[in-house]
C-alpha positions as CSV (number, residue, x, y, z in Angstrom):
1,X,59.6,137.9,114.7
2,X,56.0,136.6,115.1
3,X,55.4,133.1,114.4
4,X,52.2,132.0,112.7
5,X,50.1,129.2,114.2
6,X,47.3,127.7,112.3
7,X,43.8,129.0,113.0
8,X,40.9,126.9,114.3
9,X,39.2,127.6,110.9
10,X,42.4,126.4,108.9
11,X,42.5,123.3,110.8
12,X,38.9,122.7,110.1
13,X,39.2,123.4,106.4
14,X,42.0,120.9,106.1
15,X,39.9,118.4,108.2
16,X,37.1,119.1,105.5
17,X,39.6,118.4,102.7
18,X,40.8,115.2,104.4
19,X,37.3,114.0,104.9
20,X,36.4,114.6,101.1
21,X,39.5,112.8,100.1
22,X,38.6,109.8,102.4
23,X,35.1,109.7,100.9
24,X,36.3,109.7,97.5
25,X,39.0,107.1,98.1
26,X,36.5,104.9,99.9
27,X,33.9,105.0,97.2
28,X,36.6,104.4,94.5
29,X,38.7,101.9,96.2
30,X,37.0,100.3,99.4
31,X,33.4,100.0,98.8
32,X,32.3,96.6,97.5
33,X,35.7,95.4,97.2
34,X,36.8,91.8,98.4
35,X,38.3,93.2,101.6
36,X,35.2,95.4,102.3
37,X,32.9,92.3,102.1
38,X,35.3,90.4,104.1
39,X,35.3,93.1,106.9
40,X,31.6,93.2,106.5
41,X,31.6,89.4,107.5
42,X,34.3,89.9,110.2
43,X,31.9,92.4,111.9
44,X,28.8,90.4,112.0
45,X,29.7,86.5,111.9
46,X,31.4,86.7,115.2
47,X,28.3,88.5,116.8
48,X,25.9,85.9,115.5
49,X,28.1,83.0,116.7
50,X,28.5,84.8,120.1
51,X,24.7,85.1,120.5
52,X,24.2,81.6,119.9
53,X,26.7,80.5,122.3
54,X,26.7,83.1,125.1
55,X,25.9,82.0,128.5
56,X,22.4,84.0,128.9
57,X,22.5,83.7,132.6
58,X,25.8,85.8,132.8
59,X,25.1,88.0,129.7
60,X,25.1,91.1,131.7
61,X,28.6,90.4,133.2
62,X,30.0,89.2,129.8
63,X,28.6,92.3,128.0
64,X,30.1,94.4,130.7
65,X,33.6,92.8,130.0
66,X,32.9,93.4,126.3
67,X,31.8,96.9,126.5
68,X,34.8,98.0,128.7
69,X,37.2,96.0,126.4
70,X,35.8,97.9,123.2
71,X,36.3,101.2,124.9
72,X,39.8,100.3,125.6
73,X,40.5,98.8,122.4
74,X,39.0,101.7,120.5
75,X,41.0,104.3,122.5
76,X,44.3,102.3,121.8
77,X,43.4,101.9,118.2
78,X,42.7,105.7,117.8
79,X,45.8,106.5,119.5
80,X,47.8,104.3,117.2
81,X,46.2,105.6,114.2
82,X,46.7,109.3,115.3
83,X,50.4,108.8,116.0
84,X,50.7,107.0,112.6
85,X,51.9,103.8,114.3
86,X,49.5,101.8,111.9
87,X,46.7,102.7,109.4
88,X,44.0,100.9,107.8
89,X,44.1,101.3,103.8
90,X,40.7,99.6,103.6
91,X,37.6,100.7,105.8
92,X,34.3,99.3,106.2
93,X,33.0,102.9,106.8
94,X,34.9,105.8,105.6
95,X,34.0,108.3,108.5
96,X,35.8,106.3,111.1
97,X,39.6,105.8,110.9
98,X,39.7,102.7,112.7
99,X,39.1,99.0,111.9
100,X,35.6,98.6,113.4
101,X,35.0,95.0,112.3
102,X,38.2,93.9,114.1
103,X,37.9,96.5,117.0
104,X,34.3,95.7,117.7
105,X,34.0,92.4,116.1
106,X,36.2,89.5,116.4
107,X,38.7,90.8,119.0
108,X,35.8,91.6,121.4
109,X,33.8,88.3,120.6
110,X,36.8,86.2,121.2
111,X,37.8,87.8,124.4
112,X,34.1,87.5,125.6
113,X,34.3,83.9,125.0
114,X,37.6,83.6,126.9
115,X,35.8,85.4,129.7
116,X,32.8,83.3,129.6
117,X,34.5,79.9,129.4
118,X,37.7,80.6,131.6
119,X,36.5,82.2,134.7
120,X,39.4,80.8,136.6
121,X,42.3,83.3,136.6
122,X,45.1,80.8,135.6
123,X,43.1,79.3,132.5
124,X,42.0,82.8,131.5
125,X,45.5,83.9,131.3
126,X,46.9,81.0,129.6
127,X,44.1,81.1,127.1
128,X,44.5,84.8,126.8
129,X,48.2,84.4,125.9
130,X,47.4,81.7,123.2
131,X,44.8,84.1,121.6
132,X,47.3,87.0,121.9
133,X,49.9,84.9,120.0
134,X,47.4,84.0,117.3
135,X,46.1,87.5,117.0
136,X,49.7,88.9,116.9
137,X,51.6,86.5,114.6
138,X,48.7,85.0,112.2
139,X,45.8,87.4,112.3
140,X,47.8,90.8,112.1
141,X,50.2,89.5,109.2
142,X,47.1,88.0,107.4
143,X,45.5,91.6,107.6
144,X,48.7,93.0,106.2
145,X,48.8,90.6,103.5
146,X,45.2,91.3,102.6
147,X,45.7,95.0,102.5
148,X,43.5,95.9,105.3
149,X,46.2,96.8,108.0
150,X,49.5,98.6,107.4
151,X,52.3,98.8,110.0
152,X,53.7,102.4,110.0
153,X,56.1,102.5,112.8
154,X,55.0,99.5,114.6
155,X,56.0,95.7,114.8
156,X,54.0,92.7,115.3
157,X,55.7,91.9,118.5
158,X,54.7,95.1,120.2
159,X,51.0,94.0,120.0
160,X,51.5,90.8,122.1
161,X,51.9,92.4,125.5
162,X,48.9,94.8,124.8
163,X,46.6,92.0,123.8
164,X,47.5,90.2,127.0
165,X,47.4,93.1,129.4
166,X,44.3,94.7,128.2
167,X,42.2,91.4,128.6
168,X,43.7,90.8,131.9
169,X,43.0,94.6,133.0
170,X,39.4,94.3,131.9
171,X,38.8,90.9,133.6
172,X,40.2,92.1,136.8
173,X,38.1,95.4,136.6
174,X,34.7,93.5,135.8
175,X,35.3,90.8,138.5
176,X,36.0,93.5,141.1
177,X,32.8,95.3,140.0
178,X,30.8,92.1,140.3
179,X,32.3,91.3,143.6
180,X,31.5,94.7,144.9
181,X,27.8,94.2,143.5
182,X,27.5,90.8,145.1
183,X,28.9,92.4,148.3
184,X,26.2,95.0,148.3
185,X,23.3,92.6,147.8
186,X,24.5,90.4,150.7
187,X,24.4,93.3,153.2
C-alpha cells in the first residue's frame, strides 16, 4: 500500500489559505483595536527612550548586543510559535506570526540598557535576573490578560531561565568580539 504525502503545491495552497484567513482576522479583529494601539506604542516608545539615553560613544557595541539578541529572540519566538508552545491572538502586522513589538521593542531595549549600565558581569547578571523575573511573572501574565499572548503548552516559569541565559550568552559573545577587536588594534 502506497502512502500519500502532501505535495509542495498542496502545502503552498494551504499556506495561501492560512495567509488569507490571517489577513481577514487581522483586519476584522486586530487592526486599530486597543491592543493594536498598545503594541504600536510598545514598539516605538522604548526606541525613542533608548535613543535619548543610549551612550553614543558605545553605540556600535550596544547595537551589536541588541542585534544579536534580536536574532536570538526572534529565532526562539519563531520556534515556540511553530511548535505551538504559545501564540499571539493579536498582531501588529498580520504577515509575521511573532510579536514584533515585544521581540524587537521592549525586550531588546531593556536588555541594551542592562548591557550599557551594567558592564560588570556580577551586576549585569543580577540586573538580568531581576528583569527576567519581571518579564516572566509580571509582563507575560499581563500580555495574557490583555489577550495579546496565549500560552498553548508553555508555562511562565519556563521563560525565566531563557530570559537569563540568552542575555548572558549574547553579552559574553559581544564582549569576546570587542576584546578580539581591541586586541587586533593593539597589534
